[in-house]
N, C-alpha and C positions, 0 to 999 in steps of 0.2 A: 780094428777097422769094423765096428758093429753097426755104426750109424749109416743108414741109407740116405743118400742126398738126392738121388734120381730113381724114381719108380714109375715105369709106364705099365698100364694094364690094357691090353687089347687096343692100343690106339691105332686109328686108321686116319688116313687123309685121302680125300676125294677131290679131285678138280674137275670142273665142268668146262671143256674147251668147245664151245659151240654145241654140236650134237654128240660129241665124244666125251665119254666119262673116263677119266684117268684115275686109277687107284694107285696113288704114289706110295702109300703105306697100308699094309693089310695086317691088322691085328698084331702089332708088335708089342711084346712085353719084355722089358729089360729092367735090370736092377744094378745101380751103381752105388758103391759105399764110399764113404768119406775116406780121402786119402788114395784112392785108386787112380790108375792111369790107364784109361780104355781107349782103343782105337777102333773106329768104324772104317771098314773097307768094303769094297764092291765096285763093280763096273759103273760107268755112267748110266743113270736111269735106275739104279738099284734102290734108291730111296734114302741113301746115307745123308745127303744134304737136307732133304725134307725132315728126316729125324733129328738132325742137328738143329733145324729151325724150330721144331717143336720143343726140344730140350732147352733151347735158348730163349724161349717165350717170344720168338719173333713171328710165330704163327700158332694157331690153335687147332687141335685134332678135330676131325669130323666126327669121331666116335672114340670111345674108350676113356681112360682116366690118366692124368699125369699128375704126380705128387712130387713137388720139389721142395726139399728141406721141411717136409711136413705140411706144406701148403698145397691144396688142390687147386692147380692153375688151369685145369681143363676149360673152365667157362668164365675165366676172368675177363673183365672189359679191357680196352686198349690202354686206358690209364693205369689200371691195376697191373697189367703186364709190363708197362714201362717201368713202374715203380719197382716191381720185383726184379727185373732185369738189371736195373742200375744197382740194386742192393746185393743181389746174390750171384751175378754172373759177369765174368770178364771175357771179352771177345778178342781173339787174335785171327786176323783175316790174311788171306794170301796176298792181297793187294796193299796191306799196311793200313789204308784208309787215314792217313795223316793229313792234317791241314797244311797245305804247301807254304803259306806265309807265316805260320806260327812256328815258334821255337819248340824244341823238345819239351821244355818245361811246360809251356803253354798247352801243347797237345796232351801231355800226360795229366795235366790238371783238369782237363775238360769234364770228365765225368763228375768231379767234385763240385762244379758249379751247380749241377742239377741236384746234387745231394745237400746243398745248403751251406757249404763250408765258406768261411771268410777267405779274402785273398791271401792273407799271411798263412793261414792253415792250408790252403790249396798249394802254395808254393813249397811249403815245408814238406808235405806229403808227397808232392810230385818229385821233389829233389831226392827224397829218401827212396822212392820207387825206382828213380833212374840210377842212383847209386847202387841199388840192389841188383840191377842188371848190368852193372859195370859201365854205366854212362854218365856218371855224375859230372865228369869233366866236359860233356857234350850238351849241357842243359840249355845253352843259349844258341845252339846251332839249329838251323832250319833243315827240313828233310833232304833238300838238295845238296846240302854240305856233309851228308852222311852216306855211308855205304849201304847197300841193300841189307846186309846183316845188322848194321846199327839201327836202321829204320825199323826192322822187325823187332829189335830189342826195345825200342821206344814204345812200339805198339804193345809189347808184353808188359812193360812198366805201366802203360795206361790201363791194361786189363787188370792189373794188380792193385792199382791205387786205392780202390774202394774196399780192399780186403774181402773179395768175393769168396763165396763158397766153392765155385767151380770156375776153371778156366776152359772155355771152348775154343778150340784151335781148328780153323778150316783151312786145310791145306797150307800150313805155316811156312813151309819151305818151297812152295810152288814157284816163287819168283826169285829164288836164290840159287847161287851156284853152290857145288857141293861142300865147299869149305864153310861158307856162311850158313848153309843149311845144317851142317853138323853142329856149329856153335849154337844155333837156336834150338836144336833137339837136345843138346846137352843142357842148355839153360832151362828148358821145360822139365827135363828129368831132375835137375837140382831143385827146382820149385816143388816138384812132386815129393822129393825125398824129405822136404821140410813140412810136408803135410797138406799141400795144395791138391785138390782134385783136378785131374786134367782129363778132358775128353777131346779126342782129336779125329777129324775126318782126313783121310789121306789115301792117295793112289799109290804111295810109295811103300813098297814092302820093307825097305830099309828103315824109313821112319816108323813104320808100324812096330818094328822089333823093339822099340823103346818102351812100348806100353807093356803093362802087366797082363793085359787081356785083350784080344782081338775079337771083335764081333763082325762077322761077315754077313753082308746083305746081298740079296738078289731078287729082283722083281718085287720090291716092296715088303720083303719078309726077311726075318733073321734065319739064315740057313745053317749057321754053325758058330760056335764060340771056341776060342783057343786060349788056354793059359800059356803065357809066354814064359819058357824056361830060360830064354837067352838074355832077357832084359837086364838082369842083374850084372851081366859082364859088360854092358854097354854103358852103364851109368858111370 
């Protein structure tokens, strides 16, 4: 695990809300290597979601530098950010973000349209991704025909379909009951054990225990890091 995929150096994020200046991130420096499983934790307003947005190239820092897989993305244009997002990053959201009228297969294939794959290639790759998360037999089901846990698995398959460097999971069990939540966390651990880098934002101490490393944020700053000694017993 010598290759660094995420490296931030003194990144900050400042929002101007009328006359009020909000410092969402204050000089945050982190380093995440290929194959790691890292969790961001902290109370609401700690900056963890802002940091996730920076890492996911959904937003740009006000200051500092962000290197993603050797690319300096700190000053990229919107189009450049969109391209690197589609190529390097798979997103898993708390709310699944699936198209309600589309089948599982169509939802998973969506990122491949932007990547320029043909229809047959899209279907082949999407089916393989669904099979990989145990839902090959649900390819033609729509979201309302699936359980919450199955919907999140579809979302994970969609995140994986482009073979990204990193999976970013934002409160991935937030809308799930404990049984489905545990299944999703086990799936993320399985993916990580096969080499996928996973970065997760969570309020759940139970979910955070699946990570190798927990980065704790407070008031826009990293206040501590913990190497997790328990995660090997949970995988």
